[in-house]
TORDO-733110 format. One record per residue (C-alpha): x negated, y negated, z; residue number from 1; residue in three letters. Coordinates in Angstrom, 1 decimal. Example, Ala and Ser with C-alpha at 12.3 -4.5 7.8 and 13.67 -1.06 7.14 Angstrom:
2
<node x="-12.3" y="4.5" z="7.8" pos="1" code="ala"/>
<node x="-13.7" y="1.1" z="7.1" pos="2" code="ser"/>
This chain:
62
<node x="-116.4" y="-111.4" z="104.8" pos="1" code="unk"/>
<node x="-118.7" y="-108.3" z="103.5" pos="2" code="unk"/>
<node x="-117.7" y="-104.7" z="105.0" pos="3" code="unk"/>
<node x="-120.6" y="-104.9" z="107.5" pos="4" code="unk"/>
<node x="-119.5" y="-107.9" z="109.1" pos="5" code="unk"/>
<node x="-116.1" y="-106.7" z="109.2" pos="6" code="unk"/>
<node x="-117.3" y="-103.6" z="111.1" pos="7" code="unk"/>
<node x="-119.2" y="-105.6" z="113.4" pos="8" code="unk"/>
<node x="-116.2" y="-107.7" z="114.5" pos="9" code="unk"/>
<node x="-113.8" y="-105.2" z="114.1" pos="10" code="unk"/>
<node x="-116.2" y="-102.9" z="116.8" pos="11" code="unk"/>
<node x="-116.4" y="-100.2" z="114.1" pos="12" code="unk"/>
<node x="-118.5" y="-97.5" z="114.9" pos="13" code="unk"/>
<node x="-120.5" y="-97.1" z="111.5" pos="14" code="unk"/>
<node x="-121.8" y="-100.9" z="111.4" pos="15" code="unk"/>
<node x="-122.8" y="-100.8" z="115.3" pos="16" code="unk"/>
<node x="-124.5" y="-97.4" z="114.8" pos="17" code="unk"/>
<node x="-126.5" y="-98.8" z="111.6" pos="18" code="unk"/>
<node x="-127.2" y="-101.9" z="113.8" pos="19" code="unk"/>
<node x="-128.5" y="-99.7" z="116.8" pos="20" code="unk"/>
<node x="-130.9" y="-97.5" z="114.2" pos="21" code="unk"/>
<node x="-132.5" y="-100.7" z="112.7" pos="22" code="unk"/>
<node x="-133.2" y="-101.7" z="116.1" pos="23" code="unk"/>
<node x="-134.7" y="-98.3" z="117.1" pos="24" code="unk"/>
<node x="-136.8" y="-98.4" z="113.7" pos="25" code="unk"/>
<node x="-138.1" y="-102.1" z="114.5" pos="26" code="unk"/>
<node x="-139.2" y="-100.7" z="118.2" pos="27" code="unk"/>
<node x="-141.1" y="-97.8" z="116.5" pos="28" code="unk"/>
<node x="-142.6" y="-100.2" z="113.8" pos="29" code="unk"/>
<node x="-143.5" y="-102.3" z="116.8" pos="30" code="unk"/>
<node x="-145.4" y="-99.4" z="118.6" pos="31" code="unk"/>
<node x="-147.4" y="-98.5" z="115.6" pos="32" code="unk"/>
<node x="-148.7" y="-101.7" z="114.4" pos="33" code="unk"/>
<node x="-152.1" y="-102.6" z="115.8" pos="34" code="unk"/>
<node x="-152.3" y="-106.2" z="115.1" pos="35" code="unk"/>
<node x="-149.7" y="-108.2" z="117.4" pos="36" code="unk"/>
<node x="-150.1" y="-107.4" z="121.1" pos="37" code="unk"/>
<node x="-146.6" y="-109.1" z="122.1" pos="38" code="unk"/>
<node x="-144.9" y="-106.9" z="119.6" pos="39" code="unk"/>
<node x="-146.8" y="-103.5" z="121.3" pos="40" code="unk"/>
<node x="-145.7" y="-104.9" z="124.5" pos="41" code="unk"/>
<node x="-142.1" y="-105.3" z="123.9" pos="42" code="unk"/>
<node x="-141.6" y="-101.9" z="121.7" pos="43" code="unk"/>
<node x="-140.5" y="-99.5" z="124.4" pos="44" code="unk"/>
<node x="-138.2" y="-101.7" z="125.7" pos="45" code="unk"/>
<node x="-136.9" y="-102.4" z="121.9" pos="46" code="unk"/>
<node x="-136.6" y="-98.8" z="121.5" pos="47" code="unk"/>
<node x="-134.7" y="-98.3" z="124.5" pos="48" code="unk"/>
<node x="-132.0" y="-100.8" z="123.9" pos="49" code="unk"/>
<node x="-131.7" y="-99.5" z="120.6" pos="50" code="unk"/>
<node x="-131.1" y="-96.1" z="122.2" pos="51" code="unk"/>
<node x="-128.8" y="-96.9" z="124.5" pos="52" code="unk"/>
<node x="-126.9" y="-99.1" z="122.3" pos="53" code="unk"/>
<node x="-126.6" y="-96.2" z="120.0" pos="54" code="unk"/>
<node x="-125.1" y="-94.1" z="122.6" pos="55" code="unk"/>
<node x="-122.8" y="-96.3" z="123.5" pos="56" code="unk"/>
<node x="-121.6" y="-97.3" z="120.1" pos="57" code="unk"/>
<node x="-121.0" y="-93.6" z="119.3" pos="58" code="unk"/>
<node x="-118.1" y="-93.6" z="121.0" pos="59" code="unk"/>
<node x="-116.2" y="-96.5" z="119.2" pos="60" code="unk"/>
<node x="-113.6" y="-95.5" z="117.1" pos="61" code="unk"/>
<node x="-114.2" y="-94.9" z="113.3" pos="62" code="unk"/>
């Protein structure tokens, strides 16, 4: 198992924060792209989920 997957399974902060950051970045990308309407529609929800997830996982142990 890789270090990232061990961090996810072991509820380590670093891996979960990285995943939350990727979700936030995905939401921002979905917001800025001009081609796919469903991606634009769900961009705010995706960014919000990533932000709430980041706030929660910032309380995990290192």
